[in-house]
N, C-alpha and C positions, 0 to 999 in steps of 0.2 A: 224141745221146741214147744210142746203142748203146755208145759208148765209156764214157760215164758209168756205165751199168749194168754193163759188163764190169769196169771197174777196181774198182767197189764190191763186186762179187761176189768178185773176187780178194781184196780187203781183208777181207771177212767170213770167207772161207775161211782166210786166213792167221791172222787173229785167233783163229779156232776151233782152229787148230793151235798156238797159243801165241806167235805172232810179234806184235810191236808195230809197226804201220805206220800212219802218219797221212796221208800225201799220196799222190797218184797216182804220183809218182816213186819213193818208197820202196816202194810196193806192187809196181810193175812190176819194180824191181830184185830184191826179195826173191822174187817169184814166179819170175823167171828163174833166180835162184841155186839154188832148190830143184827146178827142172825142171818147174814147174807150167805154165809157158808157154815157147814157143820164140820165136826171132826178137825178142829184146828191143828191138833197134833199131827194128823196125817199130812196136812198141808205143810207144816214145818218140816216134817220128815222128807217130803217131796223136794222142798227147797234145799235141804242138806244133801240129798242124793243128787240133785241137779248140780250142785257145786262139786261133788265128787266126780261125776261122770264127765265133766268138761275135760279132765286131764287123765282119764282112765283108759288105758290101752290093753288091759288084761281081758282076754276073751271070756274066761270063766266068770269074772266079775260082771262083764257086760251081759252075759246070759242071765245072771241073777237079777240084774237091774231090769231087764226086759220083762221077766216074770213078775217082779214087784210092781212095775209100772202098770201092767195089764190087770193084775189082781187087786192092787191096793190103791193106786193113784187114779187110774181111769174112772172108777166109780165115783170118786169125789168130784172130779172134773165134770162128769155127767150131771151130778146133782146141782152143781153150780149153773150149768147150762139150763137145766130145767127151771131152776129158781128164777134166773134172769129172763127166761122165755115167758114166764107167768107175768112178769112186770110190764110186758109190752102192752 
């Protein structure tokens, strides 16, 4: 859910700036290109994991995802939040 909200916030921001983006991949690439986000590879990994987790019912895999979300993805979401907060 956090990833969904994050990429859609980026999409709205980019559209307000005049960019045309339609998908999460386009949004991440454009946001990275203009310096709105850092570590584009982590964002792309988050997208891939989001796609995997939608239909994963394996408890061990779910635990691994939770760890990865808190250690790897949450920090980049926080950076995005801080960057956008500076823009206000």
